[in-house]
C-alpha positions as CSV (number, residue, x, y, z in Angstrom):
1,X,0.0,0.0,0.0
2,X,2.8,2.3,0.9
3,X,4.6,1.6,-2.4
4,X,1.5,2.4,-4.3
5,X,1.1,5.6,-2.4
6,X,4.7,6.6,-3.1
7,X,4.2,5.8,-6.9
8,X,1.1,8.0,-7.0
9,X,3.0,10.8,-5.1
10,X,5.9,10.6,-7.5
11,X,3.7,10.7,-10.5
12,X,1.7,13.7,-9.2
13,X,4.9,15.5,-8.3
14,X,6.4,14.9,-11.7
15,X,3.3,16.0,-13.5
16,X,3.2,19.2,-11.4
17,X,6.8,20.0,-12.1
18,X,6.6,19.3,-15.8
19,X,3.5,21.4,-16.1
20,X,5.4,24.3,-14.6
21,X,8.2,23.7,-17.1
22,X,6.1,23.8,-20.2
23,X,3.2,26.0,-19.3
24,X,5.1,28.8,-17.7
25,X,4.4,30.8,-20.8
26,X,0.8,31.1,-21.8
27,X,-0.1,29.2,-24.9
28,X,-1.2,31.5,-27.7
29,X,-4.5,30.2,-29.1
30,X,-6.0,31.0,-32.4
31,X,-5.9,29.9,-36.0
32,X,-2.6,28.6,-37.2
33,X,-3.2,29.6,-40.8
34,X,-4.3,33.1,-41.7
35,X,-6.2,32.9,-45.0
36,X,-5.8,36.7,-45.6
37,X,-2.0,36.5,-45.5
38,X,-0.1,37.0,-48.8
39,X,2.4,34.2,-48.2
40,X,1.0,31.0,-46.6
41,X,3.7,28.6,-45.6
42,X,3.3,25.0,-44.6
43,X,5.7,24.0,-41.8
44,X,6.2,20.5,-40.2
45,X,7.9,19.5,-37.0
46,X,8.2,16.4,-34.9
47,X,7.5,18.5,-31.8
48,X,4.1,17.7,-30.1
49,X,1.8,20.6,-30.1
50,X,1.6,22.5,-26.8
51,X,5.0,21.6,-25.2
52,X,8.7,22.4,-25.5
53,X,9.8,23.5,-28.9
54,X,6.2,23.7,-30.2
55,X,5.3,26.3,-27.6
56,X,8.5,28.3,-28.3
57,X,7.7,28.2,-32.0
58,X,4.1,29.5,-31.3
59,X,5.1,32.1,-28.8
60,X,8.6,33.3,-29.9
61,X,9.8,32.5,-33.4
62,X,6.6,32.5,-35.4
63,X,5.3,35.9,-34.1
64,X,8.8,37.3,-34.8
65,X,8.6,36.2,-38.5
66,X,5.1,37.4,-38.9
67,X,5.9,40.8,-37.5
68,X,9.0,41.1,-39.7
69,X,6.8,40.4,-42.7
70,X,4.3,43.1,-41.7
71,X,1.7,40.3,-41.2
72,X,2.1,39.1,-44.8
73,X,3.4,35.7,-43.8
74,X,1.2,33.0,-42.1
75,X,2.1,29.4,-41.2
76,X,0.1,26.2,-41.2
77,X,2.0,24.1,-38.7
78,X,1.9,20.3,-38.8
79,X,2.9,19.1,-35.3
80,X,3.9,15.8,-33.8
81,X,5.2,14.0,-36.9
82,X,1.8,13.9,-38.7
83,X,3.7,14.7,-42.0
84,X,6.1,11.8,-41.4
85,X,9.7,11.9,-40.1
86,X,12.3,14.5,-40.9
87,X,13.6,12.6,-43.9
88,X,10.0,13.0,-45.3
89,X,10.1,16.7,-44.5
90,X,13.3,17.2,-46.5
91,X,11.8,15.4,-49.5
92,X,8.5,17.3,-49.3
93,X,10.2,20.6,-49.1
94,X,12.2,19.7,-52.2
95,X,9.1,18.9,-54.2
96,X,7.0,21.8,-52.9
97,X,4.6,19.9,-50.6
98,X,6.1,21.7,-47.6
99,X,7.7,25.1,-47.4
100,X,9.5,24.9,-44.1
101,X,10.6,22.6,-41.4
102,X,11.6,23.0,-37.7
103,X,13.9,20.1,-37.4
104,X,16.1,18.4,-34.9
105,X,19.8,17.4,-35.3
106,X,18.8,14.4,-37.4
107,X,17.0,16.6,-40.0
108,X,19.6,19.3,-39.7
109,X,22.3,17.1,-41.1
110,X,20.0,16.0,-43.9
111,X,19.3,19.5,-45.0
112,X,22.9,20.6,-44.5
113,X,25.3,17.6,-44.2
114,X,28.2,19.9,-43.4
115,X,26.6,20.8,-40.1
116,X,27.3,17.2,-38.9
117,X,30.6,18.6,-37.6
118,X,29.0,20.4,-34.7
119,X,27.6,17.0,-33.5
120,X,31.0,15.5,-32.9
121,X,31.1,13.9,-29.4
122,X,32.7,16.2,-26.8
123,X,33.4,19.0,-29.3
124,X,32.0,21.7,-27.1
125,X,32.4,22.1,-23.4
126,X,29.7,24.7,-22.6
127,X,27.1,27.1,-24.0
128,X,29.5,30.0,-24.4
129,X,31.6,28.0,-26.9
130,X,28.5,27.0,-28.8
131,X,27.3,30.6,-29.0
132,X,30.7,31.8,-30.2
133,X,31.0,29.3,-32.9
134,X,27.4,29.7,-34.0
135,X,27.8,33.4,-34.5
136,X,31.0,33.0,-36.4
137,X,29.9,30.0,-38.6
138,X,26.3,31.0,-39.3
139,X,27.1,32.4,-42.8
140,X,29.2,29.4,-43.6
141,X,26.5,26.9,-42.9
142,X,23.8,29.1,-44.4
143,X,25.8,29.0,-47.7
144,X,26.1,25.3,-47.5
145,X,22.4,24.9,-46.8
146,X,21.5,27.1,-49.8
147,X,23.7,24.8,-51.9
148,X,21.3,22.0,-50.9
149,X,18.2,24.0,-51.6
150,X,17.4,25.4,-48.2
151,X,17.6,28.8,-46.4
152,X,18.9,28.4,-42.9
153,X,16.6,30.9,-41.2
154,X,17.4,29.9,-37.6
155,X,20.1,27.8,-36.1
156,X,18.8,27.0,-32.6
157,X,19.3,23.8,-30.7
158,X,18.0,20.8,-28.8
159,X,20.7,21.4,-26.2
160,X,23.4,19.1,-25.0
161,X,22.2,15.5,-25.0
162,X,22.5,13.0,-22.2
163,X,22.4,9.2,-22.1
164,X,19.3,7.6,-20.6
165,X,19.1,3.9,-19.9
166,X,16.4,1.5,-18.9
167,X,18.8,-1.2,-17.7
168,X,22.4,0.1,-17.1
169,X,23.9,2.7,-14.8
170,X,26.2,3.9,-17.6
171,X,29.1,4.3,-15.2
172,X,31.6,2.1,-16.9
173,X,32.7,1.4,-20.5
174,X,31.2,-2.1,-20.1
175,X,27.8,-0.5,-19.3
176,X,27.9,1.3,-22.6
177,X,28.9,-1.8,-24.4
178,X,26.1,-3.9,-23.0
179,X,23.4,-1.3,-23.8
180,X,21.3,-1.4,-27.0
181,X,21.4,2.2,-28.1
182,X,18.8,3.9,-30.3
183,X,20.6,4.9,-33.6
184,X,18.5,7.5,-35.4
185,X,20.8,10.4,-35.7
186,X,22.8,9.4,-38.8
187,X,26.2,8.1,-39.7
188,X,28.2,10.1,-37.1
189,X,26.1,8.7,-34.2
190,X,26.8,5.2,-35.4
191,X,30.6,5.9,-35.6
192,X,30.5,7.3,-32.1
193,X,28.6,4.3,-30.7
194,X,30.9,1.9,-32.6
195,X,33.9,3.7,-31.1
196,X,32.6,2.7,-27.6
197,X,31.9,-0.9,-28.6
198,X,28.2,-0.3,-28.1
199,X,25.3,-1.9,-30.0
200,X,23.5,0.7,-32.1
201,X,20.0,-0.3,-33.3
202,X,18.5,1.7,-36.2
203,X,15.1,3.3,-35.3
204,X,13.2,6.1,-37.0
205,X,12.7,9.2,-34.9
206,X,8.9,9.0,-34.4
207,X,9.2,5.3,-33.5
208,X,11.8,5.7,-30.7
209,X,9.2,5.8,-27.8
210,X,7.5,2.6,-28.9
211,X,10.8,0.9,-29.5
212,X,11.8,1.6,-26.0
213,X,8.5,0.4,-24.6
214,X,8.8,-2.8,-26.6
215,X,12.3,-3.5,-25.4
216,X,13.8,-3.3,-28.9
217,X,16.3,-0.8,-27.5
218,X,17.1,0.2,-23.9
219,X,19.2,3.3,-24.1
220,X,18.9,6.6,-25.9
221,X,21.0,9.8,-26.4
222,X,18.6,12.7,-26.2
223,X,17.8,16.0,-24.5
224,X,15.9,16.0,-21.3
225,X,13.0,18.0,-22.8
226,X,12.5,15.2,-25.3
227,X,12.5,12.6,-22.6
228,X,9.7,14.5,-20.8
229,X,7.7,15.4,-24.0
230,X,7.8,11.8,-25.2
231,X,6.8,10.6,-21.7
232,X,9.6,8.0,-21.7
233,X,11.0,9.3,-18.4
234,X,8.9,6.6,-16.7
235,X,10.9,3.9,-18.5
236,X,14.5,4.9,-17.5
237,X,16.4,3.9,-14.4
238,X,19.6,6.0,-15.0
239,X,20.8,9.1,-16.7
240,X,24.4,10.0,-17.4
241,X,24.5,13.8,-17.5
242,X,27.8,14.1,-19.3
243,X,27.6,16.6,-22.1
244,X,28.2,13.8,-24.7
245,X,26.9,15.7,-27.7
246,X,25.7,19.1,-28.8
247,X,22.5,18.8,-30.8
248,X,21.5,21.6,-33.2
249,X,18.1,22.4,-34.4
250,X,17.2,24.4,-37.5
251,X,14.3,26.3,-39.0
252,X,14.8,25.9,-42.7
253,X,12.7,27.3,-45.5
254,X,12.9,25.8,-49.0
255,X,14.9,28.1,-51.2
256,X,12.1,28.2,-53.8
257,X,9.8,29.6,-51.1
258,X,12.4,31.9,-49.6
259,X,13.2,33.4,-52.9
260,X,9.5,34.4,-53.4
261,X,9.6,36.6,-50.3
262,X,10.4,40.3,-50.8
263,X,14.0,41.3,-50.0
264,X,12.7,43.6,-47.3
265,X,11.0,40.7,-45.6
266,X,14.1,38.5,-45.9
267,X,16.3,41.1,-44.3
268,X,13.9,41.8,-41.4
269,X,13.5,38.1,-40.7
270,X,17.2,37.6,-40.6
271,X,17.5,40.5,-38.2
272,X,15.3,38.6,-35.7
273,X,18.2,36.3,-35.0
274,X,19.4,38.7,-32.4
275,X,16.0,38.9,-30.7
276,X,13.5,36.1,-31.3
277,X,16.2,33.5,-31.8
278,X,18.1,34.4,-28.7
279,X,14.9,34.2,-26.6
280,X,14.1,30.8,-28.1
281,X,17.6,29.4,-27.3
282,X,17.5,30.8,-23.7
283,X,14.0,29.4,-23.2
284,X,15.1,26.0,-24.6
285,X,18.1,25.8,-22.3
286,X,16.0,26.7,-19.3
287,X,13.3,24.1,-20.2
288,X,16.0,21.4,-20.6
289,X,17.5,22.3,-17.2
290,X,14.1,22.1,-15.5
291,X,13.2,18.9,-17.3
292,X,16.4,17.2,-16.1
293,X,15.7,18.2,-12.5
294,X,12.1,17.0,-12.8
295,X,13.4,13.6,-14.2
296,X,15.8,13.2,-11.3
297,X,13.2,14.1,-8.8
298,X,10.9,11.6,-10.4
299,X,13.4,8.9,-9.4
300,X,15.7,8.4,-12.3
301,X,19.2,8.0,-10.9
302,X,22.1,10.1,-12.0
303,X,25.1,8.0,-13.0
304,X,28.3,8.4,-11.0
305,X,31.2,8.1,-13.4
306,X,34.7,8.3,-12.2
307,X,37.1,10.9,-13.8
308,X,39.2,8.1,-15.2
309,X,36.3,6.4,-16.9
310,X,35.1,9.8,-18.2
311,X,38.4,10.4,-19.8
312,X,38.5,6.9,-21.3
313,X,35.1,7.4,-22.7
314,X,36.1,10.7,-24.3
315,X,39.3,9.2,-25.7
316,X,37.4,6.4,-27.4
317,X,34.6,8.7,-28.6
318,X,37.1,11.1,-30.2
319,X,38.4,8.3,-32.5
320,X,35.2,8.8,-34.4
321,X,36.4,12.3,-35.4
322,X,39.0,11.1,-37.8
323,X,36.6,8.5,-39.3
324,X,33.9,11.2,-39.9
325,X,36.2,14.0,-41.1
326,X,36.2,14.1,-44.9
327,X,33.4,11.6,-45.0
328,X,30.5,13.1,-43.1
329,X,31.7,16.7,-43.4
330,X,34.6,18.6,-45.0
331,X,37.8,18.6,-43.1
332,X,38.3,22.3,-43.5
333,X,35.0,23.0,-41.7
334,X,36.3,21.2,-38.7
335,X,39.6,23.1,-39.0
336,X,37.7,26.4,-38.9
337,X,35.7,25.4,-35.8
338,X,38.8,24.2,-34.0
339,X,40.6,27.5,-34.7
340,X,37.6,29.4,-33.4
341,X,37.5,27.2,-30.2
342,X,41.2,27.7,-29.7
343,X,40.7,31.5,-30.1
344,X,37.8,31.5,-27.6
345,X,39.5,29.3,-25.0
346,X,42.7,31.2,-25.1
347,X,40.7,34.4,-24.7
348,X,39.1,33.0,-21.6
349,X,42.2,31.7,-20.0
């Protein structure tokens, strides 16, 4: 009876905390598609309506774009993967069935393969490094994205990802090797997991929660806000909070659609990167931090990894850099980023 009471209390507490995380900002109601707008854009995202990214899109990014266009742009937003997965979004944008996509790191490297470089394991140490590199490299990746048929309107992020497991404490290399990891993020993720001797299992993004519940996989690399939004936090026993990977997110618009917008609209939309985009990133980081705390308070245990194991993990993981360089992204792009990181770190020392 006591155990049952404790479970109910934990569930109630978690629901309460997560409600505070995602409903702190009032959800803006109303039609998602204004028929009187001059430019009606169809946008798809995996984010479920009403939480996390979706709320930030509704309350921060979308209003900024609409205002920048003098209310001449409107969006029809397809939430929660109802238009397929992110590979589908990329294909549909290329053939004109969609105009835009708010995509995770998986979709980001499909739209702009060169951006794979920022997902290298243990590339960044903190948010300051990410922000510095983003500001400097934005034009570079925007140019690459346009070569692939997309305008990189916003480069935001999922945040730093953590490792969540249903079975293993993830405190030793052997724990990682025994785990069956979700592999949905592309070739670089597989190289990373192979470098650890882990077992990657390919799963499409929208199918990850069901694959976890069915026991097909038992471990995933993901941001805490996704773990909450997908309601998979009830499945996990442990989380390793090591900043294993930075995961970008993008808002891309098909070049054909972007080129139809007046130059004035384009310029003003790009200018919102210093306002709406900054707010979105800060809110995302805050939501992830609160989500992680809620997950831990729910009862998921934080892994305790020794410094020696941590260094061994990083050493193994970084062997994937050489395998990916020149294959998953151009070597010179990594060189540019490493020069920027050296500049930043020396300036902070």
